[in-house]
N, C-alpha and C positions, 0 to 999 in steps of 0.2 A: 504493500500500500504506500509506504513512504517513497519507494522508488518511483511509483506511478506519479505522485505529486511533483517530485523533483524533475522527472522527465518532462512533464507538461510545462513546469515553470521555466525550464531552459528555453523552450520555444516561445512562450508568451513574453518573457522578459526580452528576448532577442528581437521579437516583432515590435514591441513598444519602443525600444531604443532605436531601432532602425527607422520606425515611422517618425519619431521625433527628429532624427537627423535629416530625414527627407523633407519634412514640412518646414522646420525652423532653420535648418542650416543648408538646405539645398543639396544634400549629399545624394546625388542620383546613382552613385555606384554601390550604395549600401545593400540594396536588395539583390542586385546581381551577384554581389559577393556572398550573400547568405545562400542563394540558390547554388552557386558554385561550390560552396562549402558542403552542402548536403550531398552533392554528387561525389565530391572528393572523399568525404568521410565514409560514404557508402562503399566506395571502391576500396578504401583502406580496410574497412571491416571485412570485406570479402577476401582481400589479399592476406590479411592476418590469419583468417580461418583456413585459407588454402595453404598458407605457409606452415600451419600447425600440422597439416595432414601427414607429411613425411616423418616429423618428429614423433607424433602420436603413434603412427604405425610401428616405428622402431621400438619405442618404449613399452607399448602395450604388448608387442610380441615378446620382448625380454621379460616382462612381468609374468606372462603366461608360462614361460620357461621356469621362472622362479617359483611360481605356484605349483606346477607339476613336479618340480624337482624337490620341493620341500623347503627351499631356502627362505621363502617369504614366511612360511609358518614358523620356522626356527627364529627368525628375527622378531616375529610378532610375539612369541612366547616371552622374549626378554623384556618387552615393555607392556605385556598384557596387564599386569597388576595396576600400572599407572593409567593406561588407556581405559581400562575397565571402569575406573572412577571418573575419568573425564567424559567417557562415552558409555554411560551405564545402559543405554538402549541396545548397544551392539553385543551380540553373543560372544562369550569368551572363545578365544582362539579362532575367530572367524577370519577368513582371508583378507577382509577389508582392513584389519588392523595392520597387516603387512603393507598394504598399499598406502595407508596413512603415514606409516613410519617412513617409507621410502620417499614420499612426497616431502615430508618435513626435513628429511636429511638432505635432499637435493636443494631445498630452499636455503637451508643453513649454510650450504657450501656455495651459494650464489649461482647455482646451475639452473637458471630459469627454464631453459629449453627442456631439460629433463623433468623438472618439477611439474610443469603444466599437464603433460599427458598422464603422469602418475596421479596427480590430483583429480583429473577427470575420471580416471578409473576408480579411484576411491569413492567419488561422488556417485558414480553409477552403481557401485556395489551397495552403498548406503541406501540408494533409492530402491533397490530390490527389497530392502528390509523396512522401507517406509510405508506405513499403512495408508497414508493420505498422499497420493502421488503428486498432487498439484500444490502441496504445502510443505515447506521445509521442515524436516524433523529436527529435534534437539541436537542430535549427533551431527547432522549436516551443517547446522548453524555454528556449533563449536568448531568444526573443521574449517569452515569458511573464514570465521573471524580470526582464528590462529594463522590462517594463510594471509589474510589482509594485513595482519600486524607485521608481517615481513621479517620474522626472526632470521638474522643473517650473522654467521660467524666470520665469513671471509668476503667482504664487499669488493671483490676483484674488479668488477666492471666499473665501479666508481673511480677506483684508482687509475684504471686505464684511461678513462675520460680526462681525468685531471692531468695525467702525463701528456696526453695529446694537446691539452690547452696550455701547456708550458709551466705547470706547477713545479716549483723547485724540489719539493718533497711530496709527491702525490699521495703517499701513505700517511700523511700527518693527520688525516681524518679517520684513520682506522679505529682507534679506541673510542672516539666520540660516537661513531656510527654504531659500534658494538653496544655501547651503553644506551643510546637512544632507542635502538630496536628492541632492547630488553624492556625498557619502560613501556613501549607500545604493546609488546606481547603480553606482559603481565597485566596491564590495564584491560586489554581485550579479554584475557582469560578470566579475570575477576568479574568483569561486567557480565559475561555469559554465565559464569558460575552463579551469580546472584539471581539472574533470570531463572536458571534451571535448578536452583537450590542445591548446588553441589558443595559439599563440605571440603573447603580448601585446607582445613587444618587436619585432615586425615593424615595419619603418620606415613602412609605410602606416598601420598602426593608430596608431602614435605620432604621425604627421603629422595625422591626422584628429582624434584626441583632443586633441592640442595646440591645433589650430585652434579646437575647441569650447571649450576652456578659456579661450583668449584672448577669444573672443566673450563668454563668461559674465563674465569680468573686466571687459570693456568695458561690459556691461549694468550690472554692479554699480557701476562708476565713474559711469556716466551717471545712474542713479537715485539714487545717494547725494547728488547735488548738487541734488535736487529736494525740495520739501516734500510732505506727505502728499496734499494735494488734487491736485497735479500728477501724482504717481505713479499715483493711482487713475484719473485721467482719461486719461493717456497710455497706461497699461497696457490699459485697456478699449478705447480707440480702436485701438491698435496690434494687439491680438489679433484683433479682429473685422475690421479692415481687411485684415490678412494673409489671414484665412480667406476673406473674400468675394472678394479678389483671386485666390485660387486657383480659386474657382468660375468667375470670369470667364475666367481663363486656360484652364481646361478647355473651356468653351463656345466660346471664340474659336478655339482650335486645332482643335476638332471641326468648326466651321463652315468653317475654312480647308481642312480635309481632306475637305470635302464629305460629312460624316457627318450622318445624320438624327438630330439631337440629341434630339428628343423621344422617338423610338422607342428610342434607346440608353438614355435615362433609364428608360423603362418596363421595358425588359428587365432592367436592373440592380435596379430597385425591387422587382420580383416576388420577389427572393430574400430581402427583408427579413422578410416575414411568416413564412416557413417557418423561418428562423433563430431568430426569437423564440420560436416554438412549441417548437423543439428544446431551447431553454435551460431551459424551465420546470421539468422534474423535477430537474435538477441544482441549480438555484437554490433551489427549495423545500427540498430535502434539507439543504443547508448552513445555510440561514437558520433552519429549525426547530431544528436542533441547537444553534445559537448562542442561540436564544431560550430554550430550557429551561435551558441552562447559566447564562445571565444571571439568569433568573427564580428559580432555586433559591438564589441567593446565593453560588454558587461563586466568582464573580468577586470579590465582597467579601472572602471568606475568603483568596483568593490575595493580594490587595493588602495586607490586614492582616498576613499572614504575612511578606510582603516588607518591610513597614515595620518589623516587629519585628526581622527579621534585620539590616536596615540600621542600625537604631538600636543594636543590640548591638555593632556594629563601630565605633561612635563617629563614623559618617559623617553629614553633614547630611541630614536627611530631608525637606527642603522639596519635593524633586522627587517624592516618593512620591504626593502628592495628584494628580499628573498621570498616574500609571500606569494608571488605568482606561481612559483614552483610548488609551494606548500598547498595552495588552493587547487592547483591542477593535479597534484599527485593522486588524490582519491579518484579522480575522473579519468585520467589518461596517462599511462606510463610513458608513452612516446611524447605526449605533450609536455609532461613534467621534465622529461629528459631534454627536450628542446629548450625549455625555459632555463634549465640548469646551465646548459652550454652557452645560451645567450647571455646569462648573467655573468658567467666566468669570462666571456669574451668582452663584455662591457666594463666590468669592474676589475678583472684580473683573477686568475685561478687562485692566487695566494692572498687575495683580499679577504676582508671579513665576510663580505657577501658571497664571494666565490667559495669559501669554505662552508658557509652556512647552507647554501643550496646543495652542496655535495652531501652534507650530513642529512638534510631533509630528504634528499632523493634516496638515501640508503636506510632511512629510519622506518619506513612503512611500505606496504604494497599499494596497488591501485584498487581500492575497494570496489568501485563500480564495475571496473573491468573484470575483476575476479568474480564478482557476483553475477555479471552477465554471462560470462563464459561457463562457470561451474554450475550455476542453477539452470542456465539455458540449456546445457548439455543433457539435462534430465527433465526438461520441460516443467520446472517449478515456477509457479506464478506468485504464490503467497510466500514472501520471504520473511514474514513475521518481524522479529526484532534484529535480524541479521545486519541490516543497514545501520541501525542505531549503534550497536556494539562495535561494528567495523569502523564507523566514523569516530567513535569515542577513542578507539585505539589509535587511529590516525592523528587525532588531536593531541593525545598524550605524546606520540612520537614527535610531532612538530614542536610542541612546547619544550620537550626534552632537548630537541636539536638546537633550538634557539638558546636555551639556558647553557647547554654544553659548549656552544660556540663562543658565547661570552666568557665562559669559565676557562676554556682552553686557549682562546686566541684574543 
């Protein structure tokens, strides 16, 4: 319901602003730009869906090998006590636990291309257990919000962009991003837990979260002792080594279990194309709405208004220049990335704003994109409180990013 109102609001606001510009300012190019934007974003939505097809085909095939070989079940048992408390609706040792685990692992390593098809597989498996097919289940909402919170251990892509934009030390935002994304994830987890009445003080939950925290602190300590070149090299090698090792583990266990690996891969891969086709209308809908909102100038008005309000309070306004990235982040990953690069180009990669937009970009995921793709893949229309919790996690990540930028730089 919330997404419905937001979607409609994007179009109505864009129309009113464009009409004002035409009548009072004689801007005859505004409406042609809006129409061009709808075509461009519709094309973008289709191309993104089409681009996902190959990746989904690959990873759904590999997941099928993992399932039949027993690797996914083995991994699922290791986290089953924790996941059973976060996802009480899901049966113990169900294959979906393995899919959820693999998706979270890929996200934490910054491997977006691998994470998306794994996430779509998990969503489809949860949909099979969902008694109300057009309404998001508690488990699906918890899964989506944890995805949109964007928990990342190694923000490699952000460091690469900073290096391309001439940053002296591209990895200087590594620890701030790690901390910001943890704020986002924990706020998202807590908000969903409150809605679903999950006991976060359960000893098993505390043990797993405590262990994860110790691991993250260990990663921070290790990388803080390295220089930029070492961090980039080790992060890249470690991420891809872990990922390829998982593939080899799947294949090896399947061979040991006398599974026909090739046929298992083909069986899983066939699901990839159909999933990509299902996503198209949902993705086009949200991207077109975002496009007209941005093209109309509504985003600029919003940022200027915030700057005026902040300035009137006597608060430092240095962070306001980074808000377009923050405001775009929940709506469009590519849009936020473009705004991040534009800010670094305008202010400098090593400026306060350049570092701020980098941390914001790495602090959360694109809530509406993830919602459109994941829920769209299983034809869910009633998202319940998923948007509310996802946006709350985004807000926590942005606030943390701003605070950490002031703290560190």
